[in-house]
C-alpha positions as CSV (number, residue, x, y, z in Angstrom):
1,M,235.8,2.3,66.0
2,I,238.3,0.5,64.5
3,R,236.5,-0.8,61.1
4,I,237.6,-4.1,59.0
5,T,236.8,-5.6,56.2
6,S,237.0,-8.7,53.9
7,F,236.8,-8.7,50.6
8,G,237.5,-10.6,46.6
9,F,239.7,-8.5,44.4
10,R,238.2,-10.7,41.5
11,A,234.8,-8.3,42.8
12,G,236.0,-5.3,42.5
13,G,238.8,-3.0,43.9
14,A,239.5,-2.7,47.7
15,P,237.6,-0.4,49.9
16,A,238.5,3.0,50.2
17,P,240.1,5.0,52.5
18,A,241.7,1.7,54.1
19,F,244.4,-0.2,54.6
20,V,244.8,-3.1,52.4
21,F,246.5,-6.4,53.2
22,D,247.0,-8.9,50.5
23,C,245.8,-12.6,51.5
24,R,246.2,-13.9,48.0
25,G,250.0,-15.0,49.3
26,L,248.5,-17.4,52.2
27,K,248.0,-20.9,51.4
28,N,244.4,-21.0,50.1
29,P,241.4,-23.4,51.8
30,H,240.2,-23.5,48.7
31,F,242.3,-26.2,47.7
32,E,241.4,-28.6,50.4
33,P,238.2,-30.1,49.9
34,A,237.4,-30.6,53.7
35,L,237.3,-26.5,53.4
36,R,236.2,-25.3,50.4
37,D,232.5,-25.3,51.4
38,L,233.6,-23.1,54.4
39,D,234.0,-19.7,54.9
40,G,236.3,-17.8,57.4
41,T,234.1,-17.4,59.6
42,S,234.8,-21.5,60.8
43,P,237.0,-22.1,63.5
44,A,238.7,-24.6,60.8
45,V,239.6,-22.3,58.2
46,K,240.3,-20.0,61.0
47,T,242.8,-22.1,61.7
48,F,244.0,-23.4,58.6
49,V,245.1,-19.5,57.4
50,E,246.2,-18.7,60.6
51,K,249.2,-21.4,60.0
52,S,249.7,-20.3,56.9
53,Q,253.0,-19.3,56.0
54,G,253.4,-15.2,56.0
55,F,250.3,-15.3,58.0
56,N,252.2,-13.9,61.1
57,D,254.2,-11.0,59.8
58,L,250.6,-10.0,57.7
59,Y,248.8,-9.6,60.6
60,A,251.0,-8.1,63.0
61,Q,251.5,-4.8,59.8
62,A,247.9,-4.9,59.9
63,K,247.1,-4.7,63.7
64,F,249.6,-2.1,64.2
65,H,247.3,-0.3,61.3
66,A,244.6,-0.7,63.1
67,I,245.4,0.5,66.3
68,T,248.5,3.0,65.6
69,Y,245.8,5.2,63.6
70,A,242.9,7.6,64.2
71,E,239.6,6.3,63.1
72,P,241.4,3.4,61.3
73,H,239.7,1.3,58.3
74,V,241.5,-2.2,57.7
75,A,240.8,-4.3,54.6
76,F,241.8,-8.1,54.1
77,G,241.2,-9.1,50.2
78,C,242.2,-12.5,48.8
79,F,240.6,-13.5,45.3
80,G,236.9,-14.9,46.0
81,G,236.6,-12.8,49.7
82,R,235.6,-16.0,51.6
83,H,238.5,-17.7,53.2
84,R,241.7,-16.4,53.5
85,S,240.1,-12.3,54.0
86,V,237.4,-13.6,56.2
87,A,239.6,-15.3,58.6
88,S,241.9,-12.6,58.6
89,A,239.1,-10.3,59.2
90,E,238.1,-12.5,62.1
91,L,241.1,-13.3,63.8
92,L,242.1,-9.5,64.0
93,A,238.3,-8.5,65.4
94,E,238.4,-10.8,67.9
95,D,241.6,-10.3,69.1
96,L,241.2,-6.5,69.1
97,R,238.1,-6.8,71.3
98,L,239.7,-9.2,74.0
99,H,242.1,-5.7,74.3
100,G,238.7,-3.8,74.6
101,Y,238.8,-2.1,71.0
102,Q,235.1,-1.6,69.8
103,V,235.0,-3.1,66.2
104,E,232.5,-3.2,63.2
105,V,233.4,-6.2,60.7
106,T,232.0,-6.6,57.5
107,H,232.6,-9.2,55.3
108,R,231.9,-7.3,51.7
109,E,231.3,-10.6,49.4
110,L,229.6,-13.2,51.8
111,A,227.2,-10.1,52.4
112,K,226.4,-10.9,48.7
113,A,226.0,-14.5,49.1
């Protein structure tokens, strides 16, 4: 089972133990009026994040860790934990499931809403 968690740095530290990937360097959907009220589970936000400069490298590293280590826990963090980290977690989970992996996804900040 591959565990994937999204979280917001402003809401506390990263989940432990986990391989943590910082999404704060990606373009922030929060500053796009059409995307602000959505979260990273939205197809529009996922597309926006996926097209951000730097996403491909971050995603490749996260996928490598997810499929290489025994019982991996991969965590994506952004400032608020609603857009970039959620979208990244969802995109990785979708990809891994397509390749036959069992995946458990938790969105820490969305669960608090």
